[in-house]
Structures are given as C-alpha cells and as structure tokens.
N, CA, C and O of each residue as an XYZ file, in Angstrom:
244
protein
N      -8.048    -27.889    -24.457
C      -9.339    -27.847    -23.526
C     -10.521    -26.835    -24.280
O     -10.459    -25.608    -24.348
N     -11.830    -27.892    -24.933
C     -12.634    -26.510    -24.875
C     -13.334    -26.208    -23.852
O     -13.353    -26.979    -22.893
N     -14.120    -24.912    -23.843
C     -15.182    -25.040    -23.045
C     -16.505    -25.004    -23.808
O     -16.749    -24.335    -24.812
N     -17.518    -26.052    -22.993
C     -18.311    -26.066    -23.642
C     -19.941    -25.545    -22.823
O     -19.777    -25.324    -21.623
N     -20.972    -25.401    -23.173
C     -21.780    -24.880    -22.389
C     -22.520    -26.066    -21.296
O     -22.744    -27.249    -21.553
N     -22.740    -25.495    -20.312
C     -23.196    -26.541    -19.475
C     -24.378    -27.117    -19.598
O     -24.692    -28.037    -18.842
N     -25.240    -26.648    -20.603
C     -26.669    -27.802    -20.921
C     -26.078    -28.898    -22.175
O     -26.784    -29.859    -22.480
N     -24.816    -28.685    -22.823
C     -24.217    -29.480    -23.528
C     -23.404    -30.714    -23.061
O     -23.177    -31.727    -23.724
N     -22.971    -30.412    -21.676
C     -22.006    -31.250    -20.514
C     -23.386    -31.856    -20.111
O     -23.179    -33.062    -19.975
N     -24.633    -31.595    -19.870
C     -25.551    -32.580    -19.127
C     -26.239    -33.498    -20.481
O     -26.579    -34.650    -20.212
N     -26.412    -33.081    -21.689
C     -26.851    -33.973    -22.051
C     -25.896    -34.852    -22.186
O     -26.144    -36.047    -22.023
N     -24.657    -34.415    -22.503
C     -23.559    -35.818    -22.857
C     -23.288    -36.564    -21.620
O     -22.503    -37.512    -21.653
N     -24.067    -36.096    -20.169
C     -23.598    -37.038    -19.319
C     -25.366    -38.044    -19.937
O     -25.261    -39.248    -20.171
N     -26.420    -37.518    -20.065
C     -27.784    -38.403    -20.184
C     -27.114    -39.380    -21.265
O     -27.201    -40.605    -21.190
N     -26.491    -38.748    -22.196
C     -26.219    -40.214    -23.328
C     -25.369    -41.072    -22.656
O     -25.745    -42.243    -22.607
N     -23.717    -40.634    -21.820
C     -22.831    -41.738    -21.138
C     -24.116    -42.706    -20.560
O     -24.263    -43.908    -20.780
N     -24.959    -41.852    -19.789
C     -25.367    -42.853    -18.810
C     -26.337    -43.547    -19.144
O     -26.476    -44.402    -18.270
N     -27.304    -43.693    -20.143
C     -27.786    -44.641    -21.244
C     -27.120    -45.521    -21.586
O     -27.404    -46.686    -21.309
N     -25.721    -45.062    -22.500
C     -24.949    -46.368    -22.945
C     -24.246    -46.678    -21.752
O     -23.222    -47.211    -22.179
N     -24.173    -46.663    -20.423
C     -23.057    -47.079    -19.524
C     -24.377    -47.987    -19.479
O     -24.137    -48.949    -20.208
N     -25.446    -48.084    -19.034
C     -26.547    -48.680    -18.258
C     -26.385    -49.841    -19.658
O     -26.766    -50.898    -19.155
N     -26.109    -50.060    -20.748
C     -26.428    -50.958    -21.459
C     -25.226    -51.941    -21.435
O     -25.353    -53.099    -21.831
N     -24.074    -51.454    -20.967
C     -23.183    -52.228    -20.825
C     -22.806    -52.475    -19.765
O     -21.699    -53.009    -19.823
N     -23.224    -52.341    -18.635
C     -22.897    -52.102    -17.223
C     -24.466    -52.119    -16.106
O     -24.663    -51.518    -15.050
N     -25.465    -53.167    -16.969
C     -26.748    -52.975    -15.946
C     -26.536    -53.258    -14.239
O     -27.601    -53.257    -13.622
N     -25.607    -53.437    -13.620
C     -26.018    -53.753    -12.298
C     -25.493    -52.698    -11.534
O     -25.559    -52.645    -10.306
N     -24.847    -51.658    -12.433
C     -24.661    -50.108    -11.848
C     -25.973    -49.381    -11.475
O     -26.953    -49.030    -12.131
N     -25.689    -49.305    -10.422
C     -27.218    -48.072     -9.883
C     -26.817    -46.853    -10.569
O     -25.773    -46.477    -11.103
N     -28.015    -46.335    -10.381
C     -28.380    -44.894    -10.536
C     -27.402    -43.732     -9.793
O     -26.790    -42.756    -10.228
N     -27.500    -44.092     -8.983
C     -26.646    -42.905     -7.959
C     -25.096    -43.266     -8.218
O     -24.260    -42.393     -7.986
N     -24.803    -44.179     -8.561
C     -23.462    -44.194     -9.058
C     -22.816    -44.046    -10.350
O     -21.655    -43.685    -10.544
N     -23.699    -44.365    -11.222
C     -23.349    -43.666    -12.626
C     -23.933    -42.231    -12.225
O     -23.287    -41.432    -12.903
N     -24.651    -41.687    -11.613
C     -24.824    -40.020    -11.618
C     -23.584    -39.467    -11.040
O     -23.176    -38.387    -11.467
N     -22.754    -40.277     -9.843
C     -21.783    -39.461     -9.224
C     -20.648    -39.834    -10.443
O     -19.619    -39.161    -10.386
N     -20.732    -40.788    -11.483
C     -19.323    -40.934    -12.055
C     -20.095    -39.694    -13.119
O     -19.333    -38.728    -13.133
N     -21.165    -39.459    -13.874
C     -21.049    -38.587    -14.738
C     -20.678    -37.334    -14.095
O     -19.674    -36.744    -14.496
N     -21.510    -36.773    -12.962
C     -21.084    -35.884    -12.401
C     -19.740    -35.211    -12.632
O     -19.611    -34.016    -12.894
N     -18.386    -36.418    -12.466
C     -17.090    -36.117    -11.755
C     -16.759    -36.407    -13.770
O     -15.726    -35.843    -14.132
N     -17.058    -36.708    -14.222
C     -16.778    -36.799    -16.132
C     -17.063    -36.035    -16.715
O     -16.288    -35.604    -17.568
N     -18.362    -35.478    -16.530
C     -18.964    -33.913    -16.918
C     -18.654    -32.649    -16.037
O     -18.808    -31.624    -16.701
N     -18.363    -32.475    -15.076
C     -18.313    -31.674    -14.389
C     -19.352    -31.016    -14.191
O     -19.270    -29.788    -14.216
N     -20.463    -31.582    -13.970
C     -21.763    -31.348    -13.255
C     -21.595    -30.265    -12.027
O     -20.727    -30.259    -11.155
N     -22.901    -29.176    -12.260
C     -22.496    -28.957    -10.936
C     -23.662    -29.228    -10.283
O     -24.554    -29.599    -11.045
N     -23.921    -29.175     -9.272
C     -25.224    -29.975     -8.259
C     -26.690    -29.802     -8.386
O     -27.615    -30.366     -7.803
N     -26.664    -28.666     -9.506
C     -27.953    -28.757     -9.881
C     -27.817    -29.403    -11.190
O     -28.929    -29.784    -11.555
N     -27.398    -29.530    -11.581
C     -27.231    -30.633    -12.481
C     -27.321    -32.075    -12.000
O     -28.075    -32.922    -12.478
N     -26.633    -32.219    -11.197
C     -26.514    -33.615    -10.731
C     -27.590    -33.656    -10.128
O     -27.853    -34.858    -10.181
N     -28.805    -32.933     -9.317
C     -30.237    -33.531     -8.995
C     -30.802    -33.916    -10.187
O     -31.617    -34.816    -10.386
N     -30.086    -32.842    -11.272
C     -31.430    -32.891    -12.560
C     -31.430    -34.259    -13.279
O     -32.138    -34.815    -14.119
N     -30.453    -34.515    -12.656
C     -29.805    -36.259    -13.228
C     -30.526    -37.436    -12.383
O     -30.826    -38.556    -12.798
N     -30.727    -36.899    -11.096
C     -31.498    -38.380    -10.162
C     -32.842    -38.038    -10.589
O     -33.574    -39.027    -10.630
N     -33.511    -36.712    -10.991
C     -35.223    -36.856    -11.292
C     -35.270    -37.186    -12.341
O     -36.306    -37.748    -12.696
N     -34.003    -36.963    -13.476
C     -34.199    -37.529    -15.035
C     -34.782    -39.042    -14.781
O     -35.949    -39.261    -15.104
N     -33.998    -40.074    -14.214
C     -33.288    -41.538    -14.056
C     -34.542    -41.779    -12.950
O     -34.565    -42.917    -12.483
N     -35.384    -41.033    -12.566
C     -36.599    -41.417    -12.025
C     -37.794    -40.895    -12.769
O     -38.945    -41.054    -12.363
N     -37.480    -40.282    -13.846
C     -38.734    -39.853    -14.472
C     -39.447    -38.848    -14.584
O     -40.522    -38.683    -15.160
N     -38.406    -37.755    -13.653
C     -39.345    -36.496    -12.897
C     -38.665    -35.581    -14.165
O     -39.269    -34.537    -14.410
N     -38.178    -35.702    -14.500
C     -37.264    -34.704    -15.495
C     -37.146    -35.122    -16.759
O     -36.909    -36.312    -16.964
N     -37.332    -33.967    -18.126
C     -37.264    -34.004    -19.506
C     -35.841    -32.923    -20.015
O     -35.667    -31.731    -19.759
N     -35.154    -33.682    -20.645
C     -34.304    -32.496    -21.632
C     -35.089    -31.413    -22.288
O     -36.287    -31.540    -22.543
N     -34.409    -30.369    -22.550
C     -35.511    -29.587    -23.255
C     -35.084    -30.272    -25.239
O     -35.762    -29.878    -26.188
C-alpha cells in the first residue's frame, strides 16, 4: 500500500463521487460523502470540504 498526499485522496474522492452519481443517481450527497470518506481515508476537514464542494461553496485548486 502506498502513501498518497492528502490532496490526492481528496481529488480521487471528488472524481469518485462524480462517477458514482452518474451510475447511482438516487444516492444522496450525504451517503456519497460518507462512503468517499471511508474509501479514501479522508480527515474530518476533507469530509466537510466535500459537503461544501457538493453544495457549490468550494472549489478544488
């Protein structure tokens, strides 16, 4: 298992959420963020960022 920078895991989570929304449109943002947080080992602040990102209140650099 390799160690990845946190930013990279966050970018992967955003991409994963976008792809998952296409194939599972009925899944709520909350469920998507919860699954992404576990899958990509995100910190609480990264998880909060995802919620803001999905509401359109944040952007990835």
